[in-house]
Residue, then its C-alpha position, 0 to 999 in steps of 0.5 A: m736737739e730736734i724732736l720728731v713726734d710720732s703719730s702715736v703721740w699726735i693721734d692721742f693729742f688730737n683725740g684728747v686722750k689724757g696720758r703722759e705722752s699727750a701731757a708731755l707734748h702739750k708742755l713741749l708745744e707751750a715751751e716752743s721746743p724744736l719739734c718736727i714731723c716726717d712725711i709718713v707721720l703727717t699722712e698717718v695723723l691726717q688720715g684719721f680725721r673724719k670732719d673736713n674742718e678738723f682735717e684742715l685745722a690739724k693740717k695747718h698746725l702740723l705744717q708749721f713744723p719742719v717735715y722730714t723725708l727720706a731723701s733718696p732710695d738709699g734711705y729706703v734700703r736702710a729702712a729695709e735693713l732695720y726691718r731685717k735686723c729686727k727680724k734676725k733678732g726675732l723682733t716683729v716691727k712694722t715697715v712703716d715704723c722702720l721708715i719713720a725710724q730711718t728718717a729720724i736716724d738720717h736727720g739726727l732727730t730724737l723720736f718721741h713716741k709711744d709705740n713699742d716698735f721703736n723700742r725694738i728698733s732702737g735696740v738694733s740701731n742708733l735710733g734715739t728715742v724719748r718717752p716721758 
């Protein structure tokens, strides 16, 4: 089972935030578990670095993992459908989270996150999620 690590987990990890998710990510990294990211997560994480050397170091580390993308316009349409399904159920989610979720769904990945939007999305889709 390949695990797509969301930016919500990576950002805390890189910022040294102590918590369940950061500790779990550290254990997954030590165990060399099959982790991956997606293009949007890569952007979200890297944009937060203020210092060039930290940006470059994080980029080097993140690009060691497989980076998944939505392969066609159909993926973006399905992400919009996810958003609409949530909206019809009265659930508010961010567009970017629908794009990340759809990437995970399209590639059969389990999403490791700490963002409640993904719990809402998994309630209207077959998104597999994990939280420690």
